[in-house]
C-alpha positions in Angstrom: 0.0 0.2 0.0 1.0 3.7 -0.8 0.2 6.2 0.8 2.6 8.7 -0.9 0.6 8.8 -4.2 -1.1 11.9 -4.5 -5.0 11.1 -5.3 -5.6 14.5 -7.0 -2.4 13.9 -9.2 -3.6 10.3 -9.9 -6.7 11.6 -11.0 -5.4 13.6 -13.6 -3.2 11.1 -14.9 -6.2 9.2 -15.5 -7.8 11.9 -17.6 -4.6 12.5 -19.4 -4.3 9.2 -20.5 -7.9 9.0 -21.6 -7.5 12.1 -23.3 -5.2 10.7 -25.4 -7.7 8.7 -27.2 -10.0 12.0 -27.9 -10.0 15.1 -29.8 -9.8 17.5 -26.9 -8.2 21.0 -27.0 -5.7 21.2 -24.2 -7.3 24.0 -22.5 -11.1 22.3 -22.3 -8.7 19.8 -20.9 -7.1 21.9 -18.6 -10.3 22.9 -17.2 -11.4 19.2 -16.6 -8.5 18.7 -14.5 -9.5 21.6 -12.1 -12.3 22.0 -9.5 -14.0 25.1 -9.8 -13.8 26.0 -6.1 -12.8 24.2 -2.8 -14.3 26.0 0.4 -11.9 25.3 3.0 -13.0 26.0 6.6 -12.4 25.4 10.4 -15.1 24.2 12.7 -14.9 25.1 16.3 -17.2 23.4 18.8 -17.7 22.6 22.5 -16.8 19.4 23.3 -18.5 17.6 26.3 -15.8 18.6 28.9 -16.4 22.4 27.7 -13.4 22.8 25.9 -13.2 24.4 22.6 -11.7 22.0 19.6 -11.2 22.7 16.0 -11.6 20.4 13.1 -10.4 21.0 9.4 -13.1 20.8 6.8 -13.4 21.0 2.8 -16.3 21.0 0.2 -14.6 20.9 -3.4 -16.9 21.7 -6.3 -15.5 20.0 -9.2 -17.5 20.4 -12.3 -21.3 21.4 -12.6 -21.2 20.9 -16.5 -23.6 18.1 -16.3 -25.5 18.9 -13.2 -25.8 20.2 -9.6 -22.4 19.3 -8.0 -23.0 15.6 -5.8 -20.7 13.7 -3.8 -20.4 12.5 -0.4 -18.9 14.0 3.3 -16.4 11.7 5.0 -15.0 11.8 8.5 -11.7 10.5 8.7 -8.4 11.6 9.8 -6.7 11.3 6.5 -9.1 14.0 5.0 -7.1 16.7 2.9 -7.4 19.4 0.3 -6.1 17.0 -2.4 -8.0 13.9 -1.4 -11.2 16.1 -1.4 -10.6 17.6 -4.8 -9.8 14.0 -6.4 -12.6 12.6 -4.6 -15.0 15.5 -6.1 -13.4 14.8 -9.7 -14.0 11.1 -9.6 -17.8 12.0 -8.7 -17.9 14.3 -12.2 -16.5 11.0 -14.2 -18.8 8.5 -12.4 -21.7 10.8 -12.7 -20.9 10.7 -16.6 -20.1 7.2 -17.1 -23.2 5.9 -15.8 -25.1 8.9 -17.3 -26.8 10.3 -14.6 -27.2 14.3 -14.5 -25.2 15.2 -12.2 -21.5 17.0 -11.7 -19.0 16.0 -9.0 -18.1 17.6 -5.3 -16.8 16.0 -2.1 -16.8 17.0 1.6 -14.7 15.9 4.3 -14.0 16.7 8.1 -10.6 15.9 9.6 -11.8 13.9 12.6 -11.3 10.5 14.0 -15.0 10.0 15.1 -14.5 7.1 17.1 -13.0 9.8 19.3 -16.0 12.2 19.8 -19.2 11.4 21.6 -22.4 11.3 19.6 -23.5 14.8 21.4 -19.8 16.2 19.8 -20.4 14.5 16.7 -23.4 16.1 16.1 -22.2 19.9 17.1 -19.8 19.1 14.8 -21.9 18.0 11.5 -24.3 21.0 12.5 -21.1 23.6 12.2 -20.4 22.1 9.2 -23.9 22.0 7.4 -24.3 25.8 8.7 -20.7 26.4 6.7 -22.3 24.6 3.7 -25.5 26.3 3.8 -24.5 29.1 1.2 -23.1 26.7 -1.6 -25.5 23.5 -1.3 -29.3 23.2 -2.3 -31.8 20.9 -4.2 -30.3 22.7 -7.3 -26.7 23.3 -6.7 -25.0 20.7 -4.4 -25.9 18.0 -3.1 -24.1 15.8 -0.5 -24.4 12.2 0.8 -22.9 9.8 3.2 -19.2 8.6 2.6 -16.3 7.2 4.9 -17.5 7.2 8.6 -21.1 9.1 7.8 -24.4 7.9 7.2 -28.0 8.3 7.7 -27.9 9.9 11.0 -25.0 12.6 9.8 -27.2 13.2 6.8 -30.5 13.9 9.0 -28.4 16.5 10.8 -27.6 18.2 8.0 -31.0 18.3 6.5 -32.5 19.6 9.6 -29.6 21.9 9.8 -30.3 23.4 6.5 -34.2 23.3 6.5 -34.3 25.1 9.9 -32.1 27.8 9.1 -33.6 28.5 5.7 -36.7 28.2 7.1 -38.1 25.7 4.2 -38.4 21.9 3.5 -36.1 20.4 1.3 -35.3 17.1 1.6 -33.5 17.3 -1.7 -30.9 19.2 -0.3 -28.9 15.7 1.0 -29.4 12.0 -0.5 -28.6 8.9 2.0 -31.1 10.0 4.6 -32.9 7.5 6.5 -36.2 6.2 5.0 -38.6 8.8 7.6 -36.5 11.5 6.5 -37.1 11.3 2.9 -34.6 8.5 2.1 -34.7 5.5 -0.8 -35.3 2.3 -0.4 -32.4 0.4 -1.5 -29.8 3.4 -0.7 -27.7 1.5 2.1 -27.0 -1.5 -0.4 -26.6 0.5 -3.4 -22.5 0.6 -3.7 -22.4 -3.0 -2.9 -24.8 -4.0 -5.4 -23.5 -2.0 -8.4 -20.1 -3.8 -7.5 -21.8 -7.3 -7.4 -23.7 -6.1 -10.8 -20.3 -5.2 -12.1 -18.6 -8.3 -11.4 -21.6 -10.3 -12.7 -21.3 -8.3 -16.5 -17.4 -8.6 -16.2 -17.3 -12.2 -15.8 -19.8 -13.0 -18.3 -18.1 -11.0 -20.8 -14.9 -12.4 -20.3 -16.8 -15.8 -20.8 -16.6 -17.2 -17.0 -18.6 -18.1 -14.6 -18.9 -15.8 -11.4 -20.7 -18.5 -9.5 -17.8 -20.9 -9.4 -15.2 -18.1 -8.5 -13.2 -17.1 -5.7 -13.3 -13.9 -4.4 -11.5 -11.9 -1.6 -12.5 -8.6 -0.1 -10.8 -6.0 0.8 -12.5 -3.2 3.2 -15.5 -5.1 5.1 -17.6 -2.0 5.6 -20.9 -1.1 4.2 -19.8 -1.3 0.7 -17.3 -4.5 0.8 -19.7 -6.3 2.9 -22.9 -5.9 1.1 -20.7 -6.3 -2.1 -19.7 -9.9 -0.6 -23.0 -10.6 0.6 -24.7 -10.4 -2.9 -21.7 -11.9 -4.5 -22.3 -15.1 -2.0 -25.8 -15.4 -2.1 -27.0 -13.8 -5.4 -24.7 -15.2 -7.7 -23.1 -18.4 -5.6 -19.8 -17.0 -5.4 -17.1 -18.3 -2.3 -16.0 -15.5 -0.5 -12.8 -17.2 0.7 -11.5 -13.9 2.6 -12.3 -10.6 3.8 -10.7 -8.0 5.7 -10.9 -4.7 7.5 -8.3 -2.3 9.2 -7.6 -5.1 12.0 -6.6 -7.4 9.1 -8.5 -10.8 7.4 -9.7 -13.7 7.9 -9.6 -16.9 5.2 -11.1 -20.0 4.7 -10.5 -21.8 1.2 -14.2 -23.1 1.7 -15.7 -20.2 1.7 -17.1 -17.8 4.5 -20.5 -16.9 5.8 -20.5 -13.3 4.5 -23.6 -12.8 7.0 -22.2 -14.2 9.6 -18.8 -12.4 9.5 -21.1 -9.2 9.2 -22.4 -9.6 12.0 -19.0 -10.8 13.9 -17.5 -7.6 13.2 -21.0 -5.5 14.3 -20.5 -7.5 17.8 -16.6 -6.8 18.2 -15.7 -4.1 15.9 -13.5 -6.1 13.6 -13.4 -9.2 11.5 -10.2 -10.8 12.9 -11.1 -13.4 15.5 -14.0 -14.7 13.8 -13.9 -18.3 15.1 -15.0 -20.0 11.8 -11.8 -18.6 9.6 -9.0 -21.1 9.1 -6.6 -18.6 9.6 -6.1 -15.1 9.7 -3.5 -12.8 7.2 -2.6 -9.2 6.5 -4.3 -6.8 4.1 -1.4 -7.2 1.8 -1.3 -11.1 1.8 -5.1 -10.8 1.0 -4.7 -8.4 -1.9 -2.0 -10.7 -3.3 -4.4 -14.3 -2.8 -4.8 -16.8 -5.7 -8.6 -16.0 -6.2 -10.9 -15.2 -9.4 -11.9 -11.7 -8.3 -10.4 -9.3 -5.9 -12.4 -6.3 -4.6 -10.7 -3.7 -3.1 -13.0 -1.8 -1.3 -11.4 0.5 1.5 -9.5 3.6 1.0 -7.2 4.8 -2.1 -4.4 3.5 -3.1 -4.3 0.3 -1.4 -2.4 -1.4 -4.4 0.7 0.3 -5.7 3.1 -0.4 -8.3 5.1 -2.9 -6.2 2.2 -4.5 -4.6 0.6 -5.4 -8.1 3.3 -7.2 -9.3 2.1 -9.8 -6.5 -1.7 -9.7 -7.1 -2.7 -12.8 -8.4 -6.4 -12.2 -8.9 -7.5 -12.6 -12.6 -10.5 -9.8 -12.2 -10.3 -6.7 -9.9 -13.5 -5.0 -9.3 -12.9 -1.6 -7.4 -15.6 -0.9 -4.4 -13.5 1.9 -3.4 -12.9 5.0 -4.6 -9.1 4.9 -6.2 -7.6 2.0 -4.8 -5.6 1.8 -7.6 -2.2 3.8 -8.4 -1.5 4.9 -11.9 1.5 2.9 -11.7 -0.7 -0.1 -10.4 -3.0 0.1 -13.3 0.1 -0.1 -15.9 1.6 -3.0 -14.3 -1.5 -4.9 -14.2 -2.8 -4.1 -17.7 0.9 -5.7 -18.8 -0.2 -8.4 -17.0 -3.8 -8.8 -18.7 -5.3 -8.4 -15.2 -8.9 -7.3 -16.1 -9.5 -3.7 -13.5 -13.1 -2.8 -14.0 -13.0 0.3 -12.6 -14.2 2.5 -9.5 -16.2 5.0 -11.5 -18.3 2.2 -12.9 -18.2 -0.8 -9.8 -19.0 2.1 -6.9 -21.6 4.1 -8.8 -24.6 2.4 -7.3 -24.3 4.8 -4.4 -24.5 8.0 -6.5 -27.4 6.6 -8.7 -29.8 5.4 -6.0 -28.9 9.1 -4.6 -30.0 10.5 -7.8 -32.8 8.0 -7.1 -33.4 9.5 -4.0 -33.6 13.0 -5.1 -35.9 12.7 -7.9 -38.2 10.7 -5.5 -38.1 13.7 -3.0 -38.5 16.2 -5.6 -41.7 14.8 -6.8 -43.0 13.6 -3.3 -43.3 10.4 -4.7 -41.5 7.2 -3.1 -40.7 3.6 -5.1 -40.4 0.4 -3.7 -37.6 -1.3 -3.5 -37.7 -3.9 -6.2 -38.4 -0.7 -8.6 -34.8 0.8 -7.1 -32.9 -2.2 -7.8 -34.6 -2.6 -11.4 -33.5 1.1 -12.1 -29.8 0.7 -10.5 -29.2 -2.6 -12.5 -30.3 -0.7 -15.6 -28.1 2.1 -15.3 -25.2 -0.4 -14.4 -25.9 -2.9 -17.5 -26.1 -0.2 -19.8 -23.0 1.9 -18.8 -21.2 -1.5 -18.4 -22.3 -1.9 -22.1 -20.9 1.3 -23.0 -17.7 0.9 -21.6 -17.1 -2.3 -23.8 -18.0 -0.6 -26.8 -15.4 2.0 -26.1 -12.9 -0.3 -25.4 -13.3 -2.3 -28.3 -14.4 0.1 -31.0 -10.8 2.7 -30.1 -8.3 -0.3 -29.1 -8.0 0.9 -25.5 -5.4 -0.6 -23.3 -8.2 -1.1 -20.1 -11.3 -0.6 -19.0 -10.5 2.4 -16.9 -9.4 4.4 -19.8 -12.5 3.5 -21.6 -14.9 4.6 -18.9 -13.1 7.8 -19.0 -13.2 8.3 -22.7 -17.2 7.6 -22.0 -17.3 10.1 -19.1 -15.0 12.8 -20.6 -17.1 12.9 -24.0 -20.2 13.2 -21.8 -19.0 16.1 -19.8 -17.1 17.8 -22.9 -20.3 17.8 -24.9 -22.2 19.3 -22.5 -19.9 22.3 -21.8 -19.5 22.8 -25.5 -23.3 22.6 -26.0 -23.5 25.5 -23.4 -21.2 27.5 -24.8 -18.5 30.3 -23.1 -20.5 32.7 -20.8 -17.9 35.7 -20.2 
């Protein structure tokens, strides 16, 4: 794993790689590689003991050519300006890949939420919502959950915004609880799109995913849902999973639901008694499996580690889990990588469905949400394959960016330049 690779530079390199196969002028390309604006603020809140503590926070609005900015808010000690810029850029091209009418944004607070009480987290979240208030809105910028945030935090942001604006605007944020205007199917959406991408990938490659062995790095929401759906809906054998504490392995297959319950009860997957052995995260990433699902943070696999990867297929549930050097190594080794901007786009796609439902005040059953999500993922996969084959591209990531950049450029050029 490499923590030295700048994720914003990785994004720019990915855009440059795809631009070599497109007729895009250098000035337009420069515009596509930089955010339109970045909010940087410091949030000072009162802690439970009466002291004051200050937390840096960011919101990047990368590109709004195709619609309102869209993207999550994460709480993590590693959040910084370049990470948020990169994540907001990936959101632009993710939304364009699955052809939903959004731009890209991302936000984060530099904090370890495990060190704060629920009351402190609520005060911090509401303080951030107050800072975001002038730049977010149903038609401007629509945040959502990300690492270490969920329905609770989204509900707090919605309530803060609506209270300060003296309005009702459930579409100002997505990923809310059902009772607060959330959508059925939202919690499982990212893991579901990962599963659907894996299914389509194995079908395209002429392989039976029901016979596949799978390793999942990262057992939060996306990783655990993807693992369960791969096992229960497609019949794959999930032989290893991990979280920040380490990995557990059983060559005969793990009970993914039981591992998730164990993690819920204990806080980690390590110690799960039905596993045959425990491994490190690096050992999991280099296991000899048919499918590897990186579902943790960015830069999990760098160029050096990529040389030891033995999986035949990688489907990215995390954002930016491979460095550009790792991409080059895996392309040379004919490892098929199906990129994050398709595989984990279920979250933003169902967030779009939630926003549509909020605006219409008409809510869908989960069956419709899942059917619509499957249609978007399958259509996007077919578009990716078409670009890959018709342009003789080196890998599927470049194909996804070719599709996405074309759509963003078309929207920009059709709008014209307004002085």
